[in-house]
C-alpha positions as a Python dict, from the first residue, in 0.01 Angstrom:
ca = {
    (1, 'X'): (0, 0, 0),
    (2, 'X'): (232, -286, -130),
    (3, 'X'): (48, -534, 85),
    (4, 'X'): (-281, -435, -76),
    (5, 'X'): (-130, -477, -415),
    (6, 'X'): (17, -818, -339),
    (7, 'X'): (-315, -937, -189),
    (8, 'X'): (-498, -860, -504),
    (9, 'X'): (-250, -1037, -732),
    (10, 'X'): (-344, -1385, -600),
    (11, 'X'): (-720, -1309, -630),
    (12, 'X'): (-694, -1175, -979),
    (13, 'X'): (-479, -1472, -1091),
    (14, 'X'): (-729, -1722, -966),
    (15, 'X'): (-1009, -1543, -1139),
    (16, 'X'): (-802, -1552, -1458),
    (17, 'X'): (-739, -1927, -1414),
    (18, 'X'): (-1100, -1998, -1403),
    (19, 'X'): (-1151, -1796, -1719),
    (20, 'X'): (-1359, -1520, -1543),
    (21, 'X'): (-1127, -1249, -1673),
    (22, 'X'): (-885, -1256, -1966),
    (23, 'X'): (-512, -1179, -1915),
    (24, 'X'): (-566, -827, -2064),
    (25, 'X'): (-857, -764, -1818),
    (26, 'X'): (-659, -899, -1530),
    (27, 'X'): (-373, -662, -1608),
    (28, 'X'): (-614, -362, -1644),
    (29, 'X'): (-767, -448, -1303),
    (30, 'X'): (-434, -455, -1125),
    (31, 'X'): (-332, -129, -1289),
    (32, 'X'): (-664, 54, -1216),
    (33, 'X'): (-667, -58, -854),
    (34, 'X'): (-305, 38, -796),
    (35, 'X'): (-385, 382, -946),
    (36, 'X'): (-698, 423, -705),
    (37, 'X'): (-485, 301, -404),
    (38, 'X'): (-225, 580, -470),
    (39, 'X'): (-501, 844, -516),
    (40, 'X'): (-683, 758, -186),
    (41, 'X'): (-346, 754, 12),
    (42, 'X'): (-236, 1084, -102),
    (43, 'X'): (-171, 1341, 189),
    (44, 'X'): (-477, 1539, 89),
    (45, 'X'): (-717, 1274, -45),
    (46, 'X'): (-1048, 1372, -212),
    (47, 'X'): (-1390, 1231, -160),
    (48, 'X'): (-1443, 1179, -521),
    (49, 'X'): (-1150, 949, -544),
    (50, 'X'): (-1300, 726, -284),
    (51, 'X'): (-1642, 730, -456),
    (52, 'X'): (-1485, 650, -792),
    (53, 'X'): (-1285, 362, -641),
    (54, 'X'): (-1600, 233, -462),
    (55, 'X'): (-1800, 247, -784),
    (56, 'X'): (-1533, 72, -980),
    (57, 'X'): (-1514, -217, -717),
    (58, 'X'): (-1900, -252, -718),
    (59, 'X'): (-1908, -278, -1097),
    (60, 'X'): (-1627, -519, -1100),
    (61, 'X'): (-1790, -728, -824),
    (62, 'X'): (-2120, -745, -1025),
    (63, 'X'): (-1924, -841, -1340),
    (64, 'X'): (-1750, -1117, -1157),
    (65, 'X'): (-2067, -1264, -1007),
    (66, 'X'): (-2249, -1250, -1351),
    (67, 'X'): (-1965, -1444, -1518),
    (68, 'X'): (-1947, -1693, -1233),
    (69, 'X'): (-2312, -1764, -1270),
    (70, 'X'): (-2295, -1757, -1662),
    (71, 'X'): (-2000, -2008, -1677),
    (72, 'X'): (-2147, -2221, -1400),
    (73, 'X'): (-1821, -2200, -1197),
    (74, 'X'): (-1850, -2362, -851),
    (75, 'X'): (-1497, -2443, -731),
    (76, 'X'): (-1374, -2084, -661),
    (77, 'X'): (-1211, -2054, -309),
    (78, 'X'): (-1400, -1869, -34),
    (79, 'X'): (-1118, -1628, -11),
    (80, 'X'): (-1143, -1529, -376),
    (81, 'X'): (-1526, -1515, -371),
    (82, 'X'): (-1547, -1271, -81),
    (83, 'X'): (-1211, -1075, -103),
    (84, 'X'): (-1360, -802, -327),
    (85, 'X'): (-1651, -767, -83),
    (86, 'X'): (-1395, -719, 205),
    (87, 'X'): (-1208, -457, -12),
    (88, 'X'): (-1526, -262, -66),
    (89, 'X'): (-1598, -262, 302),
    (90, 'X'): (-1246, -143, 368),
    (91, 'X'): (-1265, 151, 122),
    (92, 'X'): (-1593, 264, 270),
    (93, 'X'): (-1455, 257, 620),
    (94, 'X'): (-1148, 451, 528),
    (95, 'X'): (-1341, 706, 336),
    (96, 'X'): (-1591, 755, 622),
    (97, 'X'): (-1302, 798, 881),
    (98, 'X'): (-1204, 1098, 662),
    (99, 'X'): (-1547, 1223, 576),
    (100, 'X'): (-1740, 1148, 901),
    (101, 'X'): (-2023, 1402, 843),
    (102, 'X'): (-2101, 1312, 472),
    (103, 'X'): (-2463, 1178, 501),
    (104, 'X'): (-2471, 1064, 143),
    (105, 'X'): (-2162, 858, 189),
    (106, 'X'): (-2297, 697, 499),
    (107, 'X'): (-2620, 620, 320),
    (108, 'X'): (-2430, 456, 32),
    (109, 'X'): (-2245, 235, 282),
    (110, 'X'): (-2561, 133, 464),
    (111, 'X'): (-2731, 47, 134),
    (112, 'X'): (-2432, -161, 34),
    (113, 'X'): (-2437, -347, 369),
    (114, 'X'): (-2807, -427, 323),
    (115, 'X'): (-2750, -541, -40),
    (116, 'X'): (-2474, -797, 70),
    (117, 'X'): (-2676, -887, 386),
    (118, 'X'): (-2378, -794, 608),
    (119, 'X'): (-2572, -758, 931),
    (120, 'X'): (-2273, -706, 1158),
    (121, 'X'): (-2108, -441, 941),
    (122, 'X'): (-2462, -275, 901),
    (123, 'X'): (-2511, -253, 1282),
    (124, 'X'): (-2157, -104, 1330),
    (125, 'X'): (-2227, 138, 1042),
    (126, 'X'): (-2552, 273, 1206),
    (127, 'X'): (-2363, 318, 1550),
    (128, 'X'): (-2069, 500, 1383),
    (129, 'X'): (-2300, 712, 1151),
    (130, 'X'): (-2518, 824, 1451),
    (131, 'X'): (-2212, 887, 1667),
    (132, 'X'): (-2061, 1135, 1391),
    (133, 'X'): (-2407, 1276, 1302),
    (134, 'X'): (-2636, 1267, 1619),
    (135, 'X'): (-2867, 1535, 1476),
    (136, 'X'): (-2955, 1350, 1169),
    (137, 'X'): (-3303, 1232, 1198),
    (138, 'X'): (-3303, 999, 916),
    (139, 'X'): (-3014, 783, 1051),
    (140, 'X'): (-3187, 743, 1391),
    (141, 'X'): (-3514, 631, 1223),
    (142, 'X'): (-3344, 390, 987),
    (143, 'X'): (-3155, 234, 1278),
    (144, 'X'): (-3462, 193, 1482),
    (145, 'X'): (-3646, 30, 1192),
    (146, 'X'): (-3355, -199, 1120),
    (147, 'X'): (-3377, -334, 1482),
    (148, 'X'): (-3761, -367, 1462),
    (149, 'X'): (-3811, -511, 1120),
    (150, 'X'): (-3497, -711, 1056),
    (151, 'X'): (-3376, -800, 1410),
    (152, 'X'): (-3728, -823, 1549),
    (153, 'X'): (-3602, -641, 1853),
    (154, 'X'): (-3863, -398, 1981),
    (155, 'X'): (-3673, -315, 2295),
    (156, 'X'): (-3360, -207, 2101),
    (157, 'X'): (-3574, -4, 1865),
    (158, 'X'): (-3748, 170, 2155),
    (159, 'X'): (-3410, 245, 2308),
    (160, 'X'): (-3270, 404, 1999),
    (161, 'X'): (-3571, 629, 1962),
    (162, 'X'): (-3553, 745, 2319),
    (163, 'X'): (-3179, 823, 2275),
    (164, 'X'): (-3270, 1005, 1954),
    (165, 'X'): (-3550, 1217, 2125),
    (166, 'X'): (-3304, 1295, 2424),
    (167, 'X'): (-3057, 1443, 2185),
    (168, 'X'): (-3318, 1593, 1940),
    (169, 'X'): (-3614, 1676, 2166),
    (170, 'X'): (-3768, 1934, 1929),
    (171, 'X'): (-3779, 1719, 1607),
    (172, 'X'): (-4135, 1631, 1536),
    (173, 'X'): (-4053, 1361, 1280),
    (174, 'X'): (-3873, 1157, 1561),
    (175, 'X'): (-4177, 1177, 1796),
    (176, 'X'): (-4409, 1088, 1512),
    (177, 'X'): (-4214, 775, 1410),
    (178, 'X'): (-4178, 665, 1772),
    (179, 'X'): (-4551, 713, 1823),
    (180, 'X'): (-4614, 518, 1508),
    (181, 'X'): (-4387, 231, 1620),
    (182, 'X'): (-4557, 202, 1960),
    (183, 'X'): (-4891, 204, 1803),
    (184, 'X'): (-4803, -66, 1546),
    (185, 'X'): (-4666, -267, 1829),
    (186, 'X'): (-4996, -265, 2003),
    (187, 'X'): (-5184, -351, 1685),
    (188, 'X'): (-4972, -635, 1602),
    (189, 'X'): (-4998, -780, 1941),
    (190, 'X'): (-5379, -761, 1914),
    (191, 'X'): (-5392, -926, 1584),
    (192, 'X'): (-5147, -1197, 1706),
    (193, 'X'): (-5385, -1268, 1999),
    (194, 'X'): (-5692, -1289, 1770),
    (195, 'X'): (-5525, -1551, 1555),
    (196, 'X'): (-5419, -1756, 1857),
    (197, 'X'): (-5769, -1737, 1985),
    (198, 'X'): (-5892, -1873, 1660),
    (199, 'X'): (-5653, -2163, 1689),
    (200, 'X'): (-5644, -2230, 2067),
    (201, 'X'): (-5933, -2155, 2303),
    (202, 'X'): (-5795, -1896, 2557),
    (203, 'X'): (-5987, -1811, 2871),
    (204, 'X'): (-5804, -1496, 2940),
    (205, 'X'): (-5605, -1245, 2723),
    (206, 'X'): (-5223, -1266, 2765),
    (207, 'X'): (-5215, -889, 2715),
    (208, 'X'): (-5266, -654, 2993),
    (209, 'X'): (-5559, -423, 2991),
    (210, 'X'): (-5324, -119, 3013),
    (211, 'X'): (-5128, -241, 2706),
    (212, 'X'): (-5460, -296, 2514),
    (213, 'X'): (-5569, 54, 2607),
    (214, 'X'): (-5259, 202, 2428),
    (215, 'X'): (-5103, 315, 2775),
    (216, 'X'): (-4747, 345, 2620),
    (217, 'X'): (-4880, 520, 2319),
    (218, 'X'): (-5066, 778, 2524),
    (219, 'X'): (-4754, 850, 2732),
    (220, 'X'): (-4559, 909, 2404),
    (221, 'X'): (-4815, 1134, 2283),
    (222, 'X'): (-4853, 1339, 2598),
    (223, 'X'): (-4469, 1377, 2624),
    (224, 'X'): (-4460, 1477, 2263),
    (225, 'X'): (-4725, 1733, 2290),
    (226, 'X'): (-4564, 1874, 2603),
    (227, 'X'): (-4230, 1900, 2425),
    (228, 'X'): (-4343, 2015, 2081),
    (229, 'X'): (-4605, 2254, 1983),
    (230, 'X'): (-4974, 2174, 1989),
    (231, 'X'): (-4989, 2241, 1611),
    (232, 'X'): (-4857, 1888, 1558),
    (233, 'X'): (-5160, 1730, 1684),
    (234, 'X'): (-5309, 1678, 1330),
    (235, 'X'): (-5001, 1471, 1220),
    (236, 'X'): (-5045, 1244, 1529),
    (237, 'X'): (-5415, 1196, 1464),
    (238, 'X'): (-5327, 1116, 1099),
    (239, 'X'): (-5097, 842, 1207),
    (240, 'X'): (-5348, 693, 1458),
    (241, 'X'): (-5620, 701, 1194),
    (242, 'X'): (-5425, 448, 985),
    (243, 'X'): (-5448, 174, 1259),
    (244, 'X'): (-5749, -26, 1340),
    (245, 'X'): (-5936, 16, 1679),
    (246, 'X'): (-5787, 359, 1750),
    (247, 'X'): (-6114, 558, 1794),
    (248, 'X'): (-6077, 551, 2179),
    (249, 'X'): (-5716, 656, 2151),
    (250, 'X'): (-5792, 948, 1907),
    (251, 'X'): (-6070, 1066, 2142),
    (252, 'X'): (-5817, 1072, 2433),
    (253, 'X'): (-5578, 1273, 2214),
    (254, 'X'): (-5837, 1538, 2145),
    (255, 'X'): (-5964, 1550, 2507),
    (256, 'X'): (-5600, 1600, 2631),
    (257, 'X'): (-5549, 1868, 2364),
    (258, 'X'): (-5864, 2065, 2458),
    (259, 'X'): (-5789, 2023, 2827),
    (260, 'X'): (-5436, 2177, 2791),
    (261, 'X'): (-5451, 2410, 2489),
    (262, 'X'): (-5818, 2497, 2400),
    (263, 'X'): (-5694, 2837, 2308),
    (264, 'X'): (-5531, 2725, 1995),
    (265, 'X'): (-5738, 2720, 1668),
    (266, 'X'): (-5570, 2424, 1516),
    (267, 'X'): (-5681, 2201, 1803),
    (268, 'X'): (-6050, 2277, 1720),
    (269, 'X'): (-5995, 2245, 1352),
    (270, 'X'): (-5828, 1911, 1382),
    (271, 'X'): (-6119, 1782, 1604),
    (272, 'X'): (-6377, 1918, 1351),
    (273, 'X'): (-6181, 1761, 1061),
    (274, 'X'): (-6189, 1421, 1236),
    (275, 'X'): (-6552, 1427, 1323),
    (276, 'X'): (-6634, 1517, 959),
    (277, 'X'): (-6430, 1223, 832),
    (278, 'X'): (-6648, 1006, 1040),
    (279, 'X'): (-6962, 1144, 872),
    (280, 'X'): (-7075, 1364, 1158),
    (281, 'X'): (-7172, 1683, 956),
    (282, 'X'): (-7402, 1824, 1232),
    (283, 'X'): (-7168, 1748, 1507),
    (284, 'X'): (-6884, 1909, 1312),
    (285, 'X'): (-7068, 2230, 1274),
    (286, 'X'): (-7150, 2235, 1648),
    (287, 'X'): (-6784, 2183, 1727),
    (288, 'X'): (-6681, 2479, 1496),
    (289, 'X'): (-6956, 2700, 1646),
    (290, 'X'): (-6840, 2605, 1998),
    (291, 'X'): (-6475, 2695, 1891),
    (292, 'X'): (-6582, 3045, 1767),
    (293, 'X'): (-6770, 3100, 2078),
    (294, 'X'): (-6494, 2977, 2307),
    (295, 'X'): (-6205, 3169, 2141),
    (296, 'X'): (-6408, 3481, 1990),
    (297, 'X'): (-6109, 3575, 1781),
    (298, 'X'): (-6072, 3684, 1428),
    (299, 'X'): (-5796, 3412, 1379),
    (300, 'X'): (-6031, 3141, 1490),
    (301, 'X'): (-6318, 3271, 1266),
    (302, 'X'): (-6066, 3286, 962),
    (303, 'X'): (-5981, 2913, 1013),
    (304, 'X'): (-6329, 2811, 1046),
    (305, 'X'): (-6423, 2992, 738),
    (306, 'X'): (-6136, 2825, 549),
    (307, 'X'): (-6257, 2486, 675),
    (308, 'X'): (-6627, 2547, 593),
    (309, 'X'): (-6542, 2659, 234),
    (310, 'X'): (-6305, 2369, 172),
    (311, 'X'): (-6558, 2113, 276),
    (312, 'X'): (-6869, 2289, 125),
    (313, 'X'): (-7039, 2332, 471),
    (314, 'X'): (-7281, 2602, 567),
    (315, 'X'): (-7115, 2945, 655),
    (316, 'X'): (-7406, 3081, 869),
    (317, 'X'): (-7164, 3081, 1161),
    (318, 'X'): (-6946, 3352, 1000),
    (319, 'X'): (-7214, 3622, 955),
    (320, 'X'): (-7354, 3545, 1310),
    (321, 'X'): (-7016, 3609, 1477),
    (322, 'X'): (-6864, 3892, 1280),
    (323, 'X'): (-6999, 4169, 1502),
    (324, 'X'): (-6889, 3997, 1833),
    (325, 'X'): (-6537, 3852, 1778),
    (326, 'X'): (-6236, 4016, 1914),
    (327, 'X'): (-5975, 4129, 1657),
    (328, 'X'): (-5640, 3964, 1719),
    (329, 'X'): (-5434, 4137, 1450),
    (330, 'X'): (-5485, 4327, 1129),
    (331, 'X'): (-5355, 4032, 916),
    (332, 'X'): (-5629, 3780, 1036),
    (333, 'X'): (-5891, 4060, 974),
    (334, 'X'): (-5770, 4117, 620),
    (335, 'X'): (-5759, 3737, 543),
    (336, 'X'): (-6103, 3687, 688),
    (337, 'X'): (-6254, 3981, 482),
    (338, 'X'): (-6085, 3847, 161),
    (339, 'X'): (-6251, 3519, 212),
    (340, 'X'): (-6583, 3667, 281),
    (341, 'X'): (-6571, 3896, -25),
    (342, 'X'): (-6447, 3626, -260),
    (343, 'X'): (-6713, 3378, -157),
    (344, 'X'): (-7000, 3621, -97),
    (345, 'X'): (-7032, 3551, 274),
    (346, 'X'): (-7227, 3794, 473),
    (347, 'X'): (-7364, 4129, 343),
    (348, 'X'): (-7153, 4423, 241),
    (349, 'X'): (-7296, 4644, 521),
    (350, 'X'): (-7184, 4396, 777),
    (351, 'X'): (-6845, 4359, 625),
    (352, 'X'): (-6812, 4736, 611),
    (353, 'X'): (-6911, 4773, 977),
    (354, 'X'): (-6641, 4480, 1062),
    (355, 'X'): (-6380, 4689, 868),
    (356, 'X'): (-6476, 5002, 1047),
    (357, 'X'): (-6434, 4826, 1376),
    (358, 'X'): (-6084, 4698, 1260),
    (359, 'X'): (-5968, 5047, 1158),
    (360, 'X'): (-6078, 5176, 1491),
    (361, 'X'): (-5881, 4895, 1662),
    (362, 'X'): (-5568, 4926, 1430),
    (363, 'X'): (-5569, 5289, 1293),
    (364, 'X'): (-5210, 5278, 1213),
    (365, 'X'): (-5217, 4967, 992),
    (366, 'X'): (-5134, 5061, 635),
    (367, 'X'): (-5246, 4734, 487),
    (368, 'X'): (-5591, 4759, 637),
    (369, 'X'): (-5643, 5115, 487),
    (370, 'X'): (-5529, 4996, 149),
    (371, 'X'): (-5780, 4697, 166),
    (372, 'X'): (-6050, 4946, 266),
    (373, 'X'): (-5979, 5166, -30),
    (374, 'X'): (-5965, 4873, -285),
    (375, 'X'): (-6274, 4679, -163),
    (376, 'X'): (-6510, 4853, 84),
    (377, 'X'): (-6510, 5213, 14),
    (378, 'X'): (-6757, 5440, -171),
    (379, 'X'): (-6566, 5767, -104),
    (380, 'X'): (-6214, 5680, -208),
    (381, 'X'): (-6061, 6020, -167),
    (382, 'X'): (-6197, 6068, 189),
    (383, 'X'): (-6066, 5740, 295),
    (384, 'X'): (-5720, 5812, 151),
    (385, 'X'): (-5703, 6141, 345),
    (386, 'X'): (-5813, 5971, 668),
    (387, 'X'): (-5557, 5705, 608),
    (388, 'X'): (-5273, 5945, 537),
    (389, 'X'): (-5349, 6135, 858),
    (390, 'X'): (-5360, 5804, 1065),
    (391, 'X'): (-5059, 5612, 927),
    (392, 'X'): (-4698, 5719, 998),
    (393, 'X'): (-4530, 5541, 715),
    (394, 'X'): (-4776, 5669, 451),
    (395, 'X'): (-4579, 5707, 130),
    (396, 'X'): (-4762, 5427, -34),
    (397, 'X'): (-5086, 5587, 73),
    (398, 'X'): (-4985, 5924, -68),
    (399, 'X'): (-4875, 5761, -391),
    (400, 'X'): (-5216, 5585, -418),
    (401, 'X'): (-5412, 5899, -337),
    (402, 'X'): (-5217, 6101, -587),
    (403, 'X'): (-5256, 5846, -859),
    (404, 'X'): (-5628, 5844, -794),
    (405, 'X'): (-5649, 6214, -802),
    (406, 'X'): (-5473, 6246, -1136),
    (407, 'X'): (-5746, 6019, -1281),
    (408, 'X'): (-6051, 6183, -1127),
    (409, 'X'): (-5952, 6548, -1090),
    (410, 'X'): (-5819, 6828, -1297),
    (411, 'X'): (-5446, 6920, -1334),
    (412, 'X'): (-5476, 7222, -1112),
    (413, 'X'): (-5656, 7023, -823),
    (414, 'X'): (-5381, 6742, -860),
    (415, 'X'): (-5103, 7000, -846),
    (416, 'X'): (-5247, 7139, -528),
    (417, 'X'): (-5271, 6802, -372),
    (418, 'X'): (-4902, 6732, -479),
    (419, 'X'): (-4806, 7057, -301),
    (420, 'X'): (-4975, 6938, 18),
    (421, 'X'): (-4793, 6603, -6),
    (422, 'X'): (-4464, 6781, -61),
    (423, 'X'): (-4506, 6979, 264),
    (424, 'X'): (-4574, 6657, 464),
    (425, 'X'): (-4316, 6419, 616),
    (426, 'X'): (-4336, 6210, 310),
    (427, 'X'): (-4224, 6501, 87),
    (428, 'X'): (-3875, 6406, 25),
    (429, 'X'): (-3979, 6084, -121),
    (430, 'X'): (-4262, 6220, -317),
    (431, 'X'): (-4048, 6502, -476),
    (432, 'X'): (-3889, 6280, -756),
    (433, 'X'): (-4230, 6143, -832),
    (434, 'X'): (-4375, 6493, -840),
    (435, 'X'): (-4112, 6607, -1097),
    (436, 'X'): (-4184, 6302, -1314),
    (437, 'X'): (-4573, 6389, -1298),
    (438, 'X'): (-4511, 6757, -1365),
    (439, 'X'): (-4282, 6671, -1665),
    (440, 'X'): (-4561, 6451, -1812),
    (441, 'X'): (-4838, 6700, -1754),
    (442, 'X'): (-4680, 7041, -1828),
    (443, 'X'): (-4333, 6982, -1969),
    (444, 'X'): (-3972, 7063, -1866),
    (445, 'X'): (-4045, 7432, -1826),
    (446, 'X'): (-4273, 7377, -1529),
    (447, 'X'): (-4016, 7130, -1374),
    (448, 'X'): (-3753, 7404, -1384),
    (449, 'X'): (-3985, 7654, -1230),
    (450, 'X'): (-4089, 7431, -937),
    (451, 'X'): (-3735, 7289, -888),
    (452, 'X'): (-3601, 7566, -676),
    (453, 'X'): (-3910, 7594, -453),
    (454, 'X'): (-3913, 7213, -381),
    (455, 'X'): (-3547, 7187, -320),
    (456, 'X'): (-3572, 7474, -85),
    (457, 'X'): (-3804, 7264, 148),
    (458, 'X'): (-3545, 6987, 219),
    (459, 'X'): (-3193, 6885, 127),
    (460, 'X'): (-3113, 6763, -230),
    (461, 'X'): (-3135, 6384, -257),
    (462, 'X'): (-3003, 6141, -510),
    (463, 'X'): (-3338, 6045, -631),
    (464, 'X'): (-3424, 6416, -700),
    (465, 'X'): (-3111, 6450, -908),
}
């Protein structure tokens, strides 16, 4: 502590001698620095104390540089010129020893190292930051980019990505950035050779045919797809599309995807989207038709319908395949029917037949019955009764049915339906609602008359009270 204070005295005195700081400012600097030194050396130091100390030193360093430039001072000693920079590095390093997992603090230090072009400190900062936070994707990517863009060291950047993926194999962002780097490496090499051929006549290419054919890039892609989910295919294709001369690579990617996981709807949709982006409307429709025929599932047909509507393409595929596709789950059926109804795809009889097939396949699904009542039903009361008898957890269906009955039928008919509901397994939950309805229709007297009869069917509940 005392040593640090003594070191700053000579520096501040020299700055005062050159007129950069006034005697009052010099005294204030020494006092403020001493105060911060005490704060960060407490037994239980706080992160905010370090941050305030760093911010103070950064502002002081900027002020010093501005005044040196303004006054045109050139005879300041090297020690005085760089002492405050060393102090800032020291404060950062001490704070990071205490708060090793604070990513924002690491980022602040890395940005500072970049701003003062301290390459050695920056390299050490990346190493220590990754060592303390090996699962932080951003640090790995920043370190690799620094090696590639600043140090021009492709081998070191590749090594960093390989280590990052070894530790974090399931992180899609790491694989994408590694894929992008290898892709850009090939693209730069090709452009470099094109330029050289324009200057010097070269009989043979200096690049191997395997390298030119994106062999390394293909290996990265295959390893990524094997490790991750095939749903990330679209992201890899988007990266490849941004580079020149990658049509062959993209074709390989789709061929590999269809060969290994042709059962996934997203693979077909990504292929159709790519073909459409190239202007192949007819080929795109053929791919979509092939996908529906191949998978024959409601999930695939739903995704195809979405794609067709988004891109203003013909929806004839949908009507043709509704009767034959297999029903994967009730959710995909409802989603598909919503799209068809909202966009006038297929006729109402065809949709009603499709819904009837879904209800036969999933008779106990409450959401399907509710959708049937709301959208595809002429005899609502009959559908409600069938739904109540088919679904176990039917309280919501009972409520809908009784609400509908209260609108369309007389009070006596409604009361009879309420009585039926009260004797069903849903009775305990319907009882409080029955009392509310009865009070609104016939008054408190009827509620008192019915209360004893209803509470005799099952135990008294808090809701009934």
